[in-house]
C-alpha positions in Angstrom: -91.6 32.9 -63.6 -88.9 30.4 -64.8 -91.8 28.4 -66.5 -92.5 31.5 -68.7 -88.9 31.3 -70.1 -88.5 29.1 -73.0 -86.5 26.0 -72.6 -83.9 27.1 -75.1 -83.2 30.3 -73.2 -82.9 28.4 -69.8 -80.5 26.0 -71.4 -78.4 28.8 -72.8 -78.2 30.5 -69.4 -77.3 27.2 -67.7 -74.5 26.4 -70.2 -73.2 29.9 -69.8 -73.0 29.5 -66.0 -71.3 26.2 -66.4 -68.7 27.5 -68.9 -67.9 30.5 -66.6 -67.7 28.6 -63.3 -66.3 25.1 -63.8 -63.1 25.8 -65.9 -61.6 28.0 -63.2 -62.2 25.4 -60.5 -60.6 22.7 -62.8 -57.7 25.1 -63.4 -57.2 25.7 -59.7 -57.3 22.0 -59.0 -54.8 21.3 -61.7 -52.5 24.0 -60.3 -52.7 22.7 -56.8 -51.9 19.1 -58.0 -49.0 20.3 -60.0 -47.5 22.3 -57.0 -47.9 19.2 -54.7 -46.1 17.0 -57.2 -43.4 19.6 -57.5 -43.0 19.8 -53.7 -42.9 16.1 -53.3 -40.2 15.7 -56.0 -38.2 18.5 -54.4 -38.2 16.7 -51.0 -37.3 13.4 -52.7 -34.3 15.0 -54.4 -33.1 16.6 -51.1 -33.3 13.3 -49.4 -31.4 11.4 -52.1 -28.8 14.2 -52.1 -28.4 13.8 -48.3 -28.0 10.1 -48.5 -25.5 10.6 -51.3 -23.5 13.0 -49.2 -23.5 10.5 -46.3 -22.3 7.8 -48.6 -19.5 10.0 -49.9 -18.4 10.8 -46.4 -18.2 7.1 -45.5 -16.2 6.5 -48.6 -13.8 9.3 -47.7 -13.3 7.9 -44.2 -12.6 4.4 -45.5 -10.2 5.8 -48.0 -8.4 7.7 -45.3 -8.1 4.5 -43.2 -6.9 2.6 -46.2 -4.2 5.1 -46.7 -3.1 4.9 -43.1 -2.9 1.1 -43.4 -0.8 1.4 -46.5 1.6 3.8 -44.7 2.0 1.4 -41.7 2.6 -1.6 -44.0 5.3 0.4 -45.9 7.0 1.3 -42.6 6.9 -2.4 -41.6 8.3 -3.4 -45.0 11.3 -1.0 -44.5 12.4 -2.7 -41.3 15.6 -4.9 -41.5 15.0 -8.5 -42.1 16.3 -11.2 -39.7 17.8 -14.3 -41.3 16.3 -17.2 -39.1 17.9 -19.9 -41.2 21.5 -18.9 -40.3 23.3 -21.5 -38.3 25.0 -20.5 -35.1 28.7 -20.4 -34.8 30.3 -23.5 -33.5 31.0 -23.8 -29.8 34.6 -24.3 -29.0 35.5 -27.1 -26.6 36.3 -26.2 -23.0 39.5 -27.8 -21.7 39.3 -28.8 -18.0 42.7 -28.9 -16.3 43.7 -31.8 -14.1 45.2 -30.9 -10.7 47.6 -33.5 -9.1 49.6 -32.9 -5.9 49.9 -29.1 -6.2 50.7 -29.2 -10.0 48.4 -28.5 -12.8 48.7 -30.4 -16.1 46.6 -30.3 -19.2 46.2 -33.4 -21.5 44.2 -34.1 -24.6 42.3 -36.9 -22.8 41.0 -34.4 -20.2 39.2 -32.2 -22.8 35.5 -32.0 -22.1 33.2 -30.5 -24.7 30.4 -28.3 -23.2 27.6 -28.0 -25.6 24.5 -28.4 -23.4 22.9 -25.2 -22.0 22.7 -24.9 -18.2 19.4 -26.3 -16.7 16.7 -23.7 -16.3 15.4 -23.2 -12.7 12.1 -24.7 -11.9 9.2 -22.4 -12.4 6.5 -22.2 -9.7 3.0 -21.6 -10.9 1.4 -18.4 -9.8 -1.6 -19.0 -7.4 -5.1 -18.8 -9.1 -7.2 -17.0 -6.5 -9.8 -15.2 -8.6 -12.4 -16.7 -11.1 -15.2 -14.9 -12.9 -18.1 -17.1 -14.1 -21.6 -15.9 -15.1 -20.9 -12.3 -13.8 -20.0 -13.6 -10.4 -16.4 -12.8 -9.2 -15.2 -15.5 -6.7 -11.9 -14.8 -4.9 -9.8 -16.6 -2.1 -8.5 -14.2 0.5 -6.7 -16.7 2.8 -6.4 -20.3 3.8 -5.2 -20.9 7.4 -4.4 -24.1 9.3 -4.9 -24.3 13.0 -3.8 -27.9 14.2 -5.9 -30.2 11.9 -8.6 -27.6 10.8 -8.3 -25.6 7.6 -10.3 -22.4 7.2 -10.4 -20.8 3.9 -11.9 -17.2 3.7 -13.4 -16.3 0.3 -15.6 -13.6 -1.2 -18.2 -13.3 -4.0 -19.2 -10.1 -5.9 -22.1 -9.8 -8.2 -20.9 -7.9 -11.3 -24.3 -7.8 -12.9 -26.9 -5.0 -12.5 -29.5 -7.3 -10.9 -29.8 -9.4 -7.8 -28.5 -13.0 -8.3 -29.2 -16.2 -6.4 -26.1 -17.9 -5.1 -25.8 -21.3 -3.5 -22.8 -23.4 -2.4 -22.5 -27.1 -1.7 -21.0 -28.2 1.7 -20.5 -31.7 3.1 -21.7 -35.0 1.8 -20.0 -38.4 1.7 -20.6 -39.7 -1.8 -18.2 -39.4 -4.8 -18.8 -35.8 -6.0 -16.7 -36.3 -9.2 -19.6 -38.2 -10.8 -22.3 -35.9 -9.5 -23.5 -32.5 -10.7 -24.2 -31.4 -7.2 -21.5 -32.0 -4.6 -19.4 -30.5 -1.8 -16.5 -28.1 -1.8 -13.3 -30.0 -1.5 -9.6 -29.4 -1.0 -6.5 -31.2 -2.4 -3.2 -30.5 -0.5 0.3 -30.7 -1.8 0.7 -34.2 -0.1 -2.0 -35.7 -2.3 -4.7 -35.8 0.4 -8.3 -34.9 -0.4 -10.9 -33.4 2.1 -14.4 -32.4 1.6 -15.7 -29.2 3.4 -17.7 -29.9 6.7 -18.9 -26.4 7.3 -19.0 -22.9 6.1 -20.9 -19.7 5.7 -22.1 -17.2 3.0 -22.6 -13.8 4.7 -24.6 -14.4 7.9 -26.0 -17.8 6.7 -23.9 -20.8 7.8 -23.8 -24.5 8.2 -21.8 -25.4 11.4 -21.3 -29.1 10.6 -23.0 -31.0 7.7 -23.7 -34.6 8.9 -25.8 -35.5 5.9 -24.9 -38.3 3.5 -25.7 -35.9 0.6 -24.2 -32.5 0.3 -25.7 -29.7 2.4 -25.9 -26.2 0.9 -26.0 -22.5 1.7 -28.2 -20.3 -0.4 -28.7 -16.5 -0.4 -29.3 -13.5 -2.7 -26.3 -11.5 -3.8 -26.9 -7.8 -4.4 -25.1 -6.0 -7.3 -21.6 -4.8 -6.7 -21.7 -5.8 -3.0 -18.8 -8.0 -1.8 -20.3 -10.9 0.3 -17.8 -12.8 2.5 -17.7 -16.6 2.5 -15.7 -19.3 4.4 -15.1 -23.1 4.1 -14.0 -25.4 7.0 -12.2 -28.6 6.5 -11.5 -30.9 9.5 -8.8 -33.7 10.0 -6.4 -32.1 7.5 -2.6 -32.8 7.3 -1.1 -30.1 9.5 2.1 -30.0 7.4 0.6 -29.0 4.1 2.1 -25.9 2.5 -0.5 -25.0 -0.1 -3.8 -26.1 -1.5 -3.1 -27.6 -4.9 -6.7 -27.4 -5.8 -9.6 -25.7 -3.8 -12.8 -26.5 -5.5 -16.0 -24.6 -4.9 -19.3 -26.2 -6.1 -22.0 -23.6 -6.6 -25.2 -22.9 -8.4 -26.7 -19.6 -9.9 -30.1 -18.6 -11.2 -30.1 -21.0 -14.1 -30.2 -24.0 -11.8 -26.9 -25.5 -13.1 -24.1 -26.5 -10.7 -20.6 -25.1 -11.5 -17.2 -26.0 -10.3 -14.5 -23.2 -9.7 -11.0 -24.5 -9.1 -8.6 -22.2 -7.3 -5.0 -23.5 -7.6 -1.8 -23.3 -5.6 -3.3 -21.3 -2.9 -0.7 -20.8 -0.1 -1.6 -22.0 3.4 -0.7 -19.8 6.5 -0.5 -20.7 10.1 
C-alpha cells in the first residue's frame, strides 16, 4: 500500500510528523533543564547565605569579647599606681642603755644602730609523697622502722582507661646510678644509703633478693584500681627521722625504666 504512494507524498507526511512531534519534546527538555539549573542555583544561594550568617555570628561574638577585654583593661588602668622607686624612710638608731650596779646611764658610745632585719625562721620542705608519671599515680602511705628494718607502704593507681603493665626493681648489688634498670633505694637524714631487699606489689612479692642484679616484681594494673605495694630495707640506722629520698625504680608498657623520687618522707616507729 505504501509503495503505491508517491515518494513526494511519503516525504511530506514524514516531515509533517517530525515537525509536530520533535519540537514539543525539545521544548520539554529545555524547560526541565532550565528548572534544574534554577533549583541548583537556589540551593547554592541558600548555602552561601547560611555560611555568611555563621560568619556574621562569629564576628559578633569576637566583637563582644573584644569589648569585654577593653572594659577590663580600662578598669585596670583606673587603679592607683604604686611608686616602686620611692626610697624607704631612714631608720632611726636604737640607743641601748648601759646598766651598772643598779643605775642606768646612757652614753653616746653605747648607741647601736639596728638596720638588719631579724633572721627568718628555717623553712622545712613539705614531704613529696605523690607522683604521677605516664598516667600512673604513685603514693607513699607510711614508712615505719622496727629495730633495723624499714618498711615503706606505697600504692599505685592506673589513671588510664586500659590495663597497664607495671614492674618495680628490688635488690641488686651493683651501682644503680649508672644503670637504666636498678633497685629501689632509700637515703636517710644521716646520709646513709640502702637498697631495697624485698617487697611486694599486690599479692606478688619477693621475700629477699639475693641476686647480684636487681630482682623485679611485675603485674598488670587495672584501671582506677588502687594496688598496694611495699618495700623492705634491712640494716638501716634506727635513729633516722625521715627518708630524705625514697626512689622507686619501675617500668611501664613502653619498656623504659623510670625513677620516682619521694622526698622528706617522715619515719614512724
